[in-house]
N, C-alpha and C positions, 0 to 999 in steps of 0.2 A: 638434530641440530647442535647435539653436543659436539665440544671440538672446536665450535665457529668461534671466533675470539669476538669481542664486544665492539661495534663500529661506531665512531661518531660523525657528524656533518662532515663533509667534505668539501674541498673548495674543487668545484667542477666548471669548466672554462663553456659557457654558451655564446659566446662572442660573433659576430657573424664576420667571417674571413673576406666577404667583399667589398662591405661597407665599414667596417670596424663598431658598429653597434656594439653596445657592450651586451645585450642578451636578442636570441632567438627564443621563440614559443614555439608551442606545440600548435602545429595547424592539423583540426580534424577531417579538412576536407582531404589533403595531400599523405595525412598519415606521416609526416615529414618537419622537422624544425624549421621555422619562415622566420625569417626577418622582418621584422612588423615596418622597419625604413625604406629600403631598397627592395624587397620582397623574394629576394633571394633563397633558397632552401637548401638545407642538409638532410639526408637519410640517415636513420638513428639506426645507429648498428644492431644486427639482430645479435638475440642473446645465445652465447653459447650452452647453457643450461635450458632445461623444462621446468615449468612450473610441477613443484613439488609440493607432495603431501607431507607434514610436519607429526612423527608421532606423539599423542595426544599426553599420554601419563608420565611421559618425562619431561615434556614441556612445560605442565606446570607449576614444576619445582627448578627445571635448569635457569640458572640466571644466564648461561653462556650462549645467549642468542645474538645477529644482528639488531643494532640499534638505529634510529632515527630514519632520514629520507635517503641517505646517502648522497648530500649533497646540503648545501647552506640554505639553510630558510629561516623566516621570521615568524615566531608564535606570538598571537594576538589574543587575547582572553577578553572575551565581552562580560561586562560588569551587571548587565540586563540579564541574559538568559545561561551564563556562565561556559557559552561553547569556548573552545580553543580551537584557532584556526590558523593553518601554516601559509605563509606568502614568500613572495619572493624578495630579495632582500631589499632591492630598491623602489618596492610600491608603499609611496607614502599617506597618502589618504584611504583608511579603511573603514568600511560599516558594517557590523554585524550581517551575513549574509541570512541568519537565522531567524532573527528577530528585527530588523532593520534599525537597531541601536549604534547610535555613534562613541557610546560610553567603550570604549576599549582600550587596553593596556596592553603595552608591547611585554613579553617577558621571554626570560630563557626559553630555547626548546627542552621538554622532557627526555634526558639522556636515557632514560629506561625506558624508551618508546619502542616496542616491536617493530622492527623494518617489515613496509608491507614484501610479500612473498610473489603477488601477482598482480597483474591491474588490466581492465578493459580500457581502453583509450576511448577519449572523446570519439562518437562518429557522428553529432550534430555540431556544428558550426553557430557562431554566436548569430549571423542575419537570419539561421533558419530558426534558432530559437527566440530571436525577437518578434519573426511573424508569427512563431506559433502564441505565443505570448500575448500578442498585440489580438489576434484573432478570438483566442479565449477570454482577454477581458472585455470583448465587445459582443460577445454571447450571452443570451438572455436579457428578455425583457424588464424582469425586476431590477437590473443591475442600476446602480445611479448613473446619468449623463456621465458626469463628471470622473468616471473610472479610471478611464484609458489614460486621462492626461495626470491623475495623482497618483497612477500606480505607473510612473512611465518605465516601458520597454527596458531602459539606460539603464535600469537599476539590479539588473539581472547577473548572476554570477556564475561562472561556470567552478564547480568545486567539486573533489572525490573525496567521496564519504568511503567512512572505515566500516569494514565487515569481516565477522569471520566466516569461514566456511567449514562444514564438519562433514567428517565420511565416518561409517560405522556399519560393523556387520552384528544383525542382531540375530538372537535364539530365543524363542517366545515358547513358552509353554499354556496353555489354555484350559480351563475348564467352564463349562456352563449346562444349562438345561435347555434342552431342544424341545422344541413342541411342533408335533404332527396335528391337523387338524382332521375331526372326522364330524359329522352329520347325524342326530338324531331326530325322529318326530317329536314333538311336544303338542300335548295336547291344552289349551288356553278356552277361556269364557267371553266371546265378546257379545253385546247388543246390537240387532237388528232388527229394525221395524218395532222398536219398545220391547222386543223379546230377548231373554240370552240364550244366547245358542252357543253350542259346542263346537270348536274348528280344532284343526289340527295346522301345525306350522315347520318347517326345516331350521334347526337351531342348531350352529356351528360350535364345535366345542375343541379343546385341546388334550391332546393326552400328552403330560412330560416323562421325559425321562433324561437320566445326567447323560452327560458326553464329556470328552476331551479331547486334545490332540497337541501338535505341533506346528509353529510356522518360523521359517527364517526368512530373512531380507537381507538384502547389501543397500545401505543408504547413500547417496553422492553427493553432496555440497549442498548440504540443509545451511541455509543461508538465517544469520543472525546478525543483527545490526549492532556495530562497533558505537553508534551516536545514539546518543537520549536524547539531541535537540529538536527533532523533527517528530511533528504528531505521527502515532502511528497509522491511523486511519488514513491521515493522507497520504504518505509515502506509500501503502499499498495500491494505490491508485496508478501508481508508475513503475512498482515493481518486478515488471516481467524481464529482468536482464539474463541475459542467456549466459552463464559462467561458463559454457561449452569454448567461449571464446577469450576466456582469461587467457593472457600470456606473461611470461616472466616481469616482474617489473625492475624497471629501470630508470634512474632519475631525470633523463629528458622528458618525460611524461608529462612532469608537473611545471617544465621550465613554460611560464605563463599562466601557472593556472594555480587555485588555491586547494588546500586538503584539510581537513577536518581531523585533527588528532582524536584516537576511539576515547571514551570514557568508560564504558563497560569493557572491563578486564575480560583476559581467556578465560579465567574459573568461572566467572559469572554467564560468560557467552555460554559455553559448556552446558552448564545447568539447564539452559534454554530450550539449547541445540537437543541435549539427551530428551528433555520432556517431550521435544516437536516428534524426536523419534518416537519414541513410546506411545504418542497419542497415534501416529501413522501403524506401530505395530498392533494396536488395540484396533483399531478397526479393520485392518487383515484378519486380524484372528477372527473379528466378526463377522468377516466374509466366507471362515472355513467352519462355521457351527452349522450343522445338518439341518435339517428340518425345514415345517413353513414360516416358523417362529421362534424367538428363545428369550430369555433373561437370564439373569444373574452369573453375565459374562465375568470371568476373573483373569488375568492375562502378568504372567511373570515372567518379564523380560529381561535378559543378560544381554550386555553388551562389549565387542571385541573389537579389536583391528580398528580402532580410534585413533584419527587423522584431521590437523585442522591445517587450514590457510588463512594466515591475514591476507584480507584483499581491497583493494580501494577502484568502487565503480562509481562511474561519471553521473551528475545529477546538475543540472541547471538551476538554480534557486533564486528566488524573487520575494523579497518581505516586504510589505507596503504597510504603511499606516492609513487607516482611513477611519477617522472620527473617534482618533485615540485608540483604536483596537488594533491589533497587529494581524496578518494576513498573510498566507503562505501560499506559494505557486511553485511548482517542480514541474519540470520534465526530463523524462529520461534520457540522459545524453549519448544513449546506446540506440535507444529504439525510437526516439521523439513522441513516446505516451506521454502524456499529459495529466495534470490533476492540481488541485487546489480549493482552496476559500476565498469568497468574494462577500462582499456586503447587499446587503438586500433594501431597495429604495423603498421605504413600508408607505409614502405617499404613492405609488403606482399601485402597491398592494392595496391601500384603502379605496382606492378609486376603481381599481378591479372590482373588486366587494360589492361597491355601493351599486355600481354599473349592473353587474349580476343580480344585485337583490331589489333594484327597478324592474329589469324585465322579468323576474320571476313575478313580481308584484303585478305587472301587466298583462301577464299568461294568466294568473289567476283570477285577476277582473273582468278580462274576457272569458274565459272560463262561466265566472259565475253570471255574466250578462247571457251568455249562451244559454246557461241551466234555467235560467229567469225567463228569457223567450221561450223555452221548451215547453216552460210550466204556464206562460200566458196563453199557448197555443192548444193547451189540453183543459182549461178552464170552461170553454162553452159545453162541450161535451160531458162534463163533468158536472155541469150546473144541468143539463138535458137526464142524465142519467139519475142524478139525485132527483128530480120532479117528479119523473117514472116513480121512482120507489116511494115519493110522499102523495101519487094520488088518492082520491079515495076507493076502496074496493068496490066492485060494481054489484049492483040491489038482484 
């Protein structure tokens, strides 16, 4: 990226040529800009450039990068969770999409924000997202009855989340102890019919020997979140993005949509990316060790040809409060995969537990009655046997 002059926010027109509406918005259904008033559409001009990978070592220290989003945006910082989200300038009423708080303050966009290089545009539109949300809210017997009403689908926001992707070539040297199984007969003592007897059994043993080798691998689009606003466990439920569908970033894709500013800097994200690549290499080297088993695997990995991209990926997000606790719900804006948190109606849980205990008690009571009846049917026979044994011996 050396030699590219820093860029600031620009004023790009999204006015509708048909009716004069001040803003056309990106429409996931058509893949074009669409006027929310008259419905007319305008195609997004295809980029003349391709998605580029940028050499990492220079970028970590090079300040001459393109900055901002290439269009005028309003930055809003949440005073509750700290997330900074970028909106269209004409958006006046904002709640934080990550925690549902209305305690937000407008601030100046960060002029040092590295511009996204590529984007996966939204494929799931608002109607489809709201339908998926309602279906998810109503799923599950233990959810409160009023959940759908109190966590309304109208609270959903379509937002682009920031990510870093990393590519690298890895060269690893490994060494370990490789184990081969072999079997020996072993004598042992056992007790049978009150007597100790000697027996033989087959015992598996391991013959260890040192081994070493090399492994090389090329890693593409290792994805690292640029956001710290979402719970990692929830996000992993919807994280099946196809990064092969990345296209060059253009400001048009943000028209009518929000975008979170990254809070994980490039250097920190690269530390996590390296760790993931090294873990993948360690696993690959483990598969290279010969023999039936192994131990003491040591891997030394060197990375080269490291590149990165700053990308935006689409998510529908709802944060709602139920009994003073915040719950998150996510939809992958590319695939429609859903995941989230929901409260539990503990009254329903208690009813089910009590009902299960009543059934168990009834089963045990019936079993005890059956056992008593069986014992009662045996008593006459037992009396006969006891009487026979108690009779006087013959003279």
